[in-house]
C-alpha positions as CSV (number, residue, x, y, z in Angstrom):
1,M,0.0,0.0,-0.3
2,N,1.4,3.4,-1.1
3,A,1.2,6.0,1.6
4,S,0.4,8.7,-0.9
5,T,-3.1,10.7,-0.9
6,R,-3.2,10.7,-4.5
7,C,-7.6,10.2,-4.3
8,A,-7.0,13.8,-2.4
9,G,-6.3,15.6,-5.8
10,E,-9.8,16.6,-6.4
11,T,-11.1,17.2,-3.1
12,T,-12.1,20.4,-2.3
13,I,-13.3,20.2,1.1
14,C,-13.3,18.1,4.0
15,P,-14.7,17.5,7.6
16,V,-12.4,18.7,10.8
17,L,-12.6,18.1,14.3
18,L,-12.5,20.8,16.8
19,T,-9.2,20.0,18.6
20,E,-7.4,20.3,14.6
21,I,-8.8,24.0,14.2
22,P,-5.8,25.7,15.9
23,R,-3.2,23.9,13.5
24,L,-5.2,23.8,10.8
25,V,-5.7,27.6,10.3
26,V,-2.2,28.6,9.7
27,E,-2.7,27.1,6.3
28,Y,-6.3,26.3,5.6
29,P,-9.6,28.7,5.6
30,I,-11.8,26.9,8.0
31,A,-15.5,27.5,8.1
32,F,-19.1,25.6,8.3
33,T,-21.3,24.3,5.7
34,R,-24.2,22.0,5.7
35,S,-23.5,18.5,4.7
36,S,-25.1,17.2,1.4
37,E,-25.8,13.9,3.2
38,T,-27.4,14.6,6.5
39,G,-28.0,18.4,5.8
40,K,-26.4,18.8,9.6
41,L,-23.8,21.8,9.8
42,I,-20.2,20.4,9.8
43,C,-16.7,22.5,10.3
44,V,-14.5,21.9,7.1
45,A,-11.6,22.7,5.9
46,L,-11.3,24.1,2.4
47,F,-8.8,23.5,-0.5
48,G,-10.1,25.6,-3.4
49,V,-12.7,28.0,-4.5
50,D,-14.0,26.2,-7.2
51,P,-15.6,22.3,-7.4
52,H,-12.8,19.8,-7.6
53,E,-10.2,22.2,-7.0
54,N,-7.4,21.4,-4.7
55,L,-4.7,24.2,-4.7
56,Y,-2.8,22.4,-2.0
57,W,-2.3,19.1,-4.4
58,R,0.8,19.7,-6.6
59,D,2.8,17.1,-8.6
60,E,1.1,14.6,-7.2
61,R,1.8,15.3,-3.8
62,W,0.3,17.5,-0.9
63,N,1.5,20.8,-0.7
64,A,1.4,21.7,2.8
65,V,3.1,21.5,6.3
66,S,-0.3,20.4,8.0
67,L,-3.1,17.5,6.6
68,P,-6.4,17.4,8.2
69,L,-7.0,14.2,9.8
70,N,-9.9,13.2,7.2
71,I,-6.9,13.4,4.7
72,A,-4.2,11.9,6.3
73,R,-6.3,8.7,7.6
74,Q,-6.9,7.7,3.8
75,P,-7.7,5.0,2.6
76,F,-9.0,3.9,5.4
77,F,-12.4,4.9,7.1
78,V,-14.3,3.6,9.7
79,A,-17.8,2.2,9.2
80,V,-20.8,1.1,11.5
81,S,-21.4,-2.8,11.9
82,D,-24.3,-3.9,10.5
83,V,-25.0,-6.4,13.1
84,A,-27.4,-4.7,15.7
85,P,-25.9,-4.1,19.1
86,G,-27.6,-5.7,22.1
87,A,-29.2,-4.1,24.6
88,G,-27.0,-1.5,26.4
89,E,-24.0,-2.3,24.0
90,S,-23.0,0.8,21.7
91,K,-22.7,0.1,17.9
92,S,-19.9,-1.7,16.7
93,L,-17.3,0.4,14.9
94,I,-15.4,-1.5,11.6
95,T,-12.0,-0.3,10.7
96,C,-12.2,-0.3,6.5
97,I,-10.0,-0.1,3.3
98,D,-11.1,1.8,0.2
99,V,-9.9,-0.8,-2.1
100,D,-10.9,1.7,-5.2
101,N,-8.3,4.2,-3.8
102,P,-5.4,4.5,-6.4
103,A,-3.1,4.7,-3.1
104,V,-4.0,0.9,-2.7
105,Q,-1.7,-1.1,-4.8
106,E,0.5,-4.3,-4.4
107,R,4.0,-3.0,-6.6
108,E,5.4,-0.4,-3.9
109,G,4.4,1.3,-1.1
110,E,4.2,0.8,2.8
111,R,3.1,-2.8,4.3
112,L,0.1,-3.3,6.5
113,F,1.4,-6.1,8.3
114,E,5.1,-7.5,9.2
115,D,6.5,-11.0,8.0
116,T,5.5,-12.0,11.6
117,G,1.8,-11.0,11.4
118,K,1.9,-7.7,13.4
119,E,0.7,-4.6,12.5
120,S,3.2,-2.4,10.6
121,A,4.0,1.0,12.2
122,F,2.2,2.6,9.1
123,L,-1.0,0.7,10.0
124,R,-0.8,1.5,13.4
125,H,-0.2,5.3,12.6
126,K,-3.1,5.1,10.5
127,L,-5.5,3.4,12.9
128,S,-4.5,6.1,15.6
129,I,-5.8,8.9,13.3
130,L,-8.9,7.1,13.0
131,S,-9.0,6.6,16.6
132,E,-8.6,10.6,17.2
133,L,-11.5,11.0,14.6
134,V,-14.0,8.9,16.2
135,G,-12.8,10.2,19.7
136,G,-12.8,13.8,18.7
137,E,-16.3,13.6,17.2
138,Q,-18.9,14.1,19.7
139,A,-16.8,17.0,20.9
140,T,-16.5,18.7,17.5
141,Q,-20.4,18.3,17.3
142,E,-21.4,19.6,20.9
143,F,-19.4,23.0,19.9
144,I,-21.5,22.9,16.6
145,S,-24.5,22.6,18.6
146,R,-23.6,25.1,21.3
147,L,-23.1,27.5,18.5
148,E,-26.3,26.9,16.8
149,E,-28.1,27.1,20.1
150,L,-27.1,30.2,20.8
151,G,-27.5,31.9,17.3
152,L,-24.0,32.5,16.7
153,I,-23.3,30.9,13.2
154,R,-24.5,32.9,10.0
155,P,-24.2,32.2,6.0
156,F,-21.9,34.6,4.4
157,Q,-21.0,35.1,0.7
158,L,-17.6,35.9,-0.9
159,E,-17.1,37.8,-4.3
160,F,-13.5,37.7,-5.7
161,R,-12.5,39.9,-8.9
162,S,-9.7,39.4,-11.2
163,G,-9.3,41.6,-13.8
164,A,-11.8,42.2,-16.5
165,A,-13.1,38.5,-15.6
166,T,-16.6,38.1,-14.6
167,P,-16.8,38.5,-10.4
168,R,-16.8,34.6,-9.2
169,K,-19.2,34.2,-6.0
170,I,-18.7,31.7,-3.4
171,S,-21.8,30.9,-1.1
172,G,-23.1,27.5,0.9
173,L,-20.3,28.7,3.8
174,Q,-21.1,29.6,7.2
175,S,-19.1,31.7,10.0
176,V,-19.4,32.9,13.5
177,D,-21.4,36.0,14.0
178,E,-18.5,38.1,16.0
179,Q,-21.1,40.8,16.8
180,K,-23.0,37.9,18.5
181,L,-20.2,36.4,20.1
182,R,-19.0,39.6,21.9
183,A,-22.4,40.4,23.2
184,L,-22.8,37.1,25.2
185,D,-22.8,37.2,28.8
186,A,-19.7,36.8,30.9
187,T,-20.7,33.2,32.0
188,T,-21.0,32.0,28.6
189,L,-17.7,33.7,27.6
190,A,-16.1,32.2,30.6
191,D,-17.6,28.4,29.9
192,F,-16.4,29.0,26.1
193,N,-13.4,30.0,27.1
194,A,-12.8,27.0,29.4
195,R,-13.8,24.9,26.3
196,G,-11.4,25.8,23.9
197,Y,-14.3,27.3,21.9
198,L,-13.0,31.0,22.0
199,H,-9.8,30.2,20.7
200,A,-11.1,28.1,17.9
201,I,-13.7,30.6,16.6
202,Y,-11.3,33.4,16.3
203,A,-8.7,31.0,14.8
204,M,-11.5,30.1,12.0
205,L,-12.2,34.0,11.5
206,S,-9.1,34.6,10.8
207,S,-8.6,31.8,8.7
208,L,-11.0,32.9,6.2
209,G,-8.5,35.6,4.6
210,H,-7.1,32.3,3.0
211,L,-9.7,32.4,0.7
212,Q,-8.8,35.2,-0.9
213,I,-5.4,33.8,-1.4
214,L,-6.8,30.9,-2.8
215,A,-8.9,32.8,-5.2
216,G,-5.9,34.8,-6.4
217,R,-3.9,31.5,-6.8
218,S,-6.7,29.6,-8.7
219,A,-6.9,32.5,-10.9
220,R,-3.2,32.4,-11.9
221,L,-3.3,29.1,-12.4
222,R,-6.4,29.3,-14.8
223,G,-4.5,31.8,-16.9
224,S,-1.2,30.2,-17.3
225,T,-3.5,26.9,-18.3
226,A,-5.3,29.0,-20.8
227,A,-2.3,30.7,-22.0
Protein backbone atom coordinates (compact mmCIF):
# COMPACT_ATOMS: atom_id res chain seq x y z
CA MET A 1 0.00 0.00 0.00
CA ASN A 2 1.33 3.42 -0.98
CA ALA A 3 1.29 6.12 1.68
CA SER A 4 0.33 8.74 -0.93
CA THR A 5 -2.93 10.68 -0.68
CA ARG A 6 -3.31 10.87 -4.46
CA CYS A 7 -7.06 10.38 -4.26
CA ALA A 8 -7.23 13.77 -2.53
CA GLY A 9 -6.26 15.61 -5.73
CA GLU A 10 -9.85 16.53 -6.53
CA THR A 11 -11.03 16.96 -2.94
CA THR A 12 -11.97 20.58 -2.35
CA ILE A 13 -13.35 20.26 1.18
CA CYS A 14 -13.19 17.90 4.17
CA PRO A 15 -14.63 17.78 7.70
CA VAL A 16 -12.31 18.70 10.57
CA LEU A 17 -12.39 18.26 14.32
CA LEU A 18 -12.55 21.01 16.92
CA THR A 19 -9.12 19.99 18.20
CA GLU A 20 -7.58 20.33 14.71
CA ILE A 21 -8.63 23.92 14.15
CA PRO A 22 -5.71 25.68 15.90
CA ARG A 23 -3.06 23.92 13.77
CA LEU A 24 -4.96 23.90 10.46
CA VAL A 25 -5.86 27.59 10.35
CA VAL A 26 -2.21 28.45 9.66
CA GLU A 27 -2.66 27.10 6.13
CA TYR A 28 -6.35 26.50 5.41
CA PRO A 29 -9.61 28.46 5.56
CA ILE A 30 -11.92 26.83 8.11
CA ALA A 31 -15.68 27.40 7.99
CA PHE A 32 -19.04 25.71 8.50
CA THR A 33 -21.25 24.25 5.79
CA ARG A 34 -24.23 21.93 5.51
CA SER A 35 -23.50 18.26 4.91
CA SER A 36 -24.94 17.14 1.57
CA GLU A 37 -25.75 13.77 3.18
CA THR A 38 -27.30 14.74 6.51
CA GLY A 39 -28.11 18.44 6.15
CA LYS A 40 -26.35 19.08 9.45
CA LEU A 41 -23.75 21.77 9.96
CA ILE A 42 -20.18 20.52 9.87
CA CYS A 43 -16.84 22.21 10.34
CA VAL A 44 -14.65 21.97 7.24
CA ALA A 45 -11.28 22.89 5.78
CA LEU A 46 -11.40 24.33 2.25
CA PHE A 47 -8.79 23.48 -0.39
CA GLY A 48 -10.04 25.55 -3.31
CA VAL A 49 -12.64 28.05 -4.50
CA ASP A 50 -14.03 25.99 -7.39
CA PRO A 51 -15.64 22.52 -7.44
CA HIS A 52 -13.13 19.64 -7.67
CA GLU A 53 -10.25 22.06 -7.21
CA ASN A 54 -7.50 21.35 -4.68
CA LEU A 55 -4.90 24.11 -4.66
CA TYR A 56 -2.83 22.23 -2.09
CA TRP A 57 -2.24 19.30 -4.45
CA ARG A 58 0.69 19.75 -6.83
CA ASP A 59 2.98 17.29 -8.65
CA GLU A 60 1.17 14.31 -7.15
CA ARG A 61 1.90 15.53 -3.64
CA TRP A 62 0.11 17.43 -0.90
CA ASN A 63 1.70 20.88 -0.82
CA ALA A 64 1.17 21.83 2.82
CA VAL A 65 2.84 21.20 6.16
CA SER A 66 -0.29 20.11 8.05
CA LEU A 67 -2.77 17.49 6.86
CA PRO A 68 -6.36 17.38 8.10
CA LEU A 69 -7.00 14.04 9.80
CA ASN A 70 -9.68 13.15 7.26
CA ILE A 71 -7.04 13.40 4.55
CA ALA A 72 -4.25 11.72 6.51
CA ARG A 73 -6.44 8.70 7.34
CA GLN A 74 -6.93 7.73 3.70
CA PRO A 75 -7.48 5.12 2.32
CA PHE A 76 -8.87 3.89 5.65
CA PHE A 77 -12.23 4.78 7.11
CA VAL A 78 -14.56 3.67 9.89
CA ALA A 79 -17.96 2.09 9.26
CA VAL A 80 -20.75 1.00 11.59
CA SER A 81 -21.37 -2.73 11.80
CA ASP A 82 -24.62 -4.04 10.31
CA VAL A 83 -25.02 -6.33 13.31
CA ALA A 84 -27.55 -4.89 15.74
CA PRO A 85 -25.99 -4.25 19.18
CA GLY A 86 -27.37 -6.05 22.20
CA ALA A 87 -29.20 -4.34 25.04
CA GLY A 88 -27.04 -1.68 26.63
CA GLU A 89 -24.33 -2.05 23.98
CA SER A 90 -23.10 0.67 21.63
CA LYS A 91 -22.78 0.21 17.89
CA SER A 92 -19.67 -1.65 16.76
CA LEU A 93 -17.20 0.21 14.55
CA ILE A 94 -15.22 -1.50 11.82
CA THR A 95 -11.97 -0.34 10.24
CA CYS A 96 -12.26 -0.50 6.45
CA ILE A 97 -10.03 0.10 3.43
CA ASP A 98 -11.24 1.85 0.29
CA VAL A 99 -9.83 -0.58 -2.30
CA ASP A 100 -10.78 1.80 -5.12
CA ASN A 101 -8.43 4.41 -3.73
CA PRO A 102 -5.50 4.77 -6.19
CA ALA A 103 -3.08 4.60 -3.28
CA VAL A 104 -4.03 0.94 -2.73
CA GLN A 105 -1.70 -1.25 -4.78
CA GLU A 106 0.68 -4.18 -4.47
CA ARG A 107 3.82 -3.10 -6.34
CA GLU A 108 5.31 -0.58 -3.92
CA GLY A 109 4.59 1.50 -0.86
CA GLU A 110 3.94 0.74 2.79
CA ARG A 111 3.17 -2.70 4.16
CA LEU A 112 0.18 -3.20 6.43
CA PHE A 113 1.61 -6.21 8.27
CA GLU A 114 5.07 -7.46 9.08
CA ASP A 115 6.24 -10.97 8.16
CA THR A 116 5.36 -12.01 11.71
CA GLY A 117 1.74 -10.95 11.14
CA LYS A 118 1.99 -7.94 13.43
CA GLU A 119 0.63 -4.57 12.38
CA SER A 120 3.23 -2.41 10.66
CA ALA A 121 4.15 1.03 12.02
CA PHE A 122 2.33 2.52 9.03
CA LEU A 123 -0.90 0.70 9.88
CA ARG A 124 -0.64 1.59 13.57
CA HIS A 125 -0.27 5.25 12.61
CA LYS A 126 -3.38 5.11 10.42
CA LEU A 127 -5.35 3.38 13.15
CA SER A 128 -4.33 6.07 15.64
CA ILE A 129 -5.67 8.72 13.25
CA LEU A 130 -8.98 6.86 12.95
CA SER A 131 -9.17 6.60 16.72
CA GLU A 132 -8.60 10.35 17.07
CA LEU A 133 -11.32 11.06 14.52
CA VAL A 134 -13.85 8.82 16.26
CA GLY A 135 -12.93 10.18 19.68
CA GLY A 136 -13.18 13.83 18.64
CA GLU A 137 -16.44 13.66 16.72
CA GLN A 138 -18.76 14.14 19.69
CA ALA A 139 -16.85 17.15 21.07
CA THR A 140 -16.93 18.76 17.63
CA GLN A 141 -20.68 18.23 17.30
CA GLU A 142 -21.23 19.65 20.78
CA PHE A 143 -19.23 22.74 19.75
CA ILE A 144 -21.35 23.26 16.63
CA SER A 145 -24.62 22.55 18.43
CA ARG A 146 -23.80 25.07 21.15
CA LEU A 147 -23.05 27.77 18.57
CA GLU A 148 -26.32 27.00 16.77
CA GLU A 149 -28.25 27.02 20.03
CA LEU A 150 -27.03 30.55 20.74
CA GLY A 151 -27.66 31.73 17.17
CA LEU A 152 -23.99 32.49 16.60
CA ILE A 153 -23.59 30.92 13.15
CA ARG A 154 -24.48 32.96 10.08
CA PRO A 155 -24.07 32.39 6.33
CA PHE A 156 -21.72 34.55 4.32
CA GLN A 157 -20.95 35.02 0.64
CA LEU A 158 -17.66 36.01 -0.92
CA GLU A 159 -17.08 37.64 -4.30
CA PHE A 160 -13.72 37.50 -6.02
CA ARG A 161 -12.65 39.76 -8.88
CA SER A 162 -9.70 39.15 -11.18
CA GLY A 163 -9.11 41.86 -13.77
CA ALA A 164 -11.85 42.05 -16.35
CA ALA A 165 -13.06 38.54 -15.66
CA THR A 166 -16.59 37.95 -14.43
CA PRO A 167 -16.67 38.09 -10.61
CA ARG A 168 -16.92 34.70 -8.94
CA LYS A 169 -19.11 34.14 -5.91
CA ILE A 170 -18.76 31.53 -3.20
CA SER A 171 -21.86 30.70 -1.21
CA GLY A 172 -22.97 27.88 1.06
CA LEU A 173 -20.42 28.72 3.74
CA GLN A 174 -21.15 29.87 7.27
CA SER A 175 -19.09 31.37 10.06
CA VAL A 176 -19.45 32.79 13.56
CA ASP A 177 -21.20 36.13 13.93
CA GLU A 178 -18.50 38.08 15.76
CA GLN A 179 -20.86 40.85 16.84
CA LYS A 180 -23.20 38.37 18.55
CA LEU A 181 -20.22 36.59 20.06
CA ARG A 182 -19.05 39.80 21.74
CA ALA A 183 -22.54 40.36 23.13
CA LEU A 184 -22.56 37.08 25.07
CA ASP A 185 -22.75 37.27 28.85
CA ALA A 186 -19.63 36.79 30.93
CA THR A 187 -20.66 33.35 32.17
CA THR A 188 -21.10 31.96 28.66
CA LEU A 189 -17.85 33.52 27.47
CA ALA A 190 -16.01 32.00 30.43
CA ASP A 191 -17.49 28.60 29.58
CA PHE A 192 -16.47 29.01 25.92
CA ASN A 193 -12.95 29.88 27.01
CA ALA A 194 -12.72 26.89 29.35
CA ARG A 195 -13.84 24.52 26.59
CA GLY A 196 -11.41 25.93 24.02
CA TYR A 197 -14.27 27.32 21.93
CA LEU A 198 -13.08 30.92 21.94
CA HIS A 199 -9.64 29.99 20.66
CA ALA A 200 -11.17 27.89 17.89
CA ILE A 201 -13.71 30.56 16.91
CA TYR A 202 -11.22 33.40 16.55
CA ALA A 203 -8.81 31.11 14.73
CA MET A 204 -11.57 30.23 12.26
CA LEU A 205 -12.47 33.88 11.72
CA SER A 206 -8.85 34.76 11.01
CA SER A 207 -8.42 31.80 8.66
CA LEU A 208 -11.04 33.12 6.22
CA GLY A 209 -8.37 35.44 4.84
CA HIS A 210 -6.90 32.36 3.15
CA LEU A 211 -9.90 32.33 0.80
CA GLN A 212 -8.72 35.49 -0.93
CA ILE A 213 -5.26 33.96 -1.30
CA LEU A 214 -6.73 30.78 -2.77
CA ALA A 215 -8.87 32.78 -5.19
CA GLY A 216 -5.78 34.61 -6.46
CA ARG A 217 -3.84 31.37 -6.82
CA SER A 218 -6.76 29.77 -8.67
CA ALA A 219 -7.01 32.71 -11.07
CA ARG A 220 -3.28 32.55 -11.84
CA LEU A 221 -3.46 28.82 -12.49
CA ARG A 222 -6.41 29.19 -14.85
CA GLY A 223 -4.59 32.00 -16.65
CA SER A 224 -1.44 29.96 -17.14
CA THR A 225 -3.49 26.98 -18.32
CA ALA A 226 -5.36 29.11 -20.84
CA ALA A 227 -2.08 30.53 -22.12
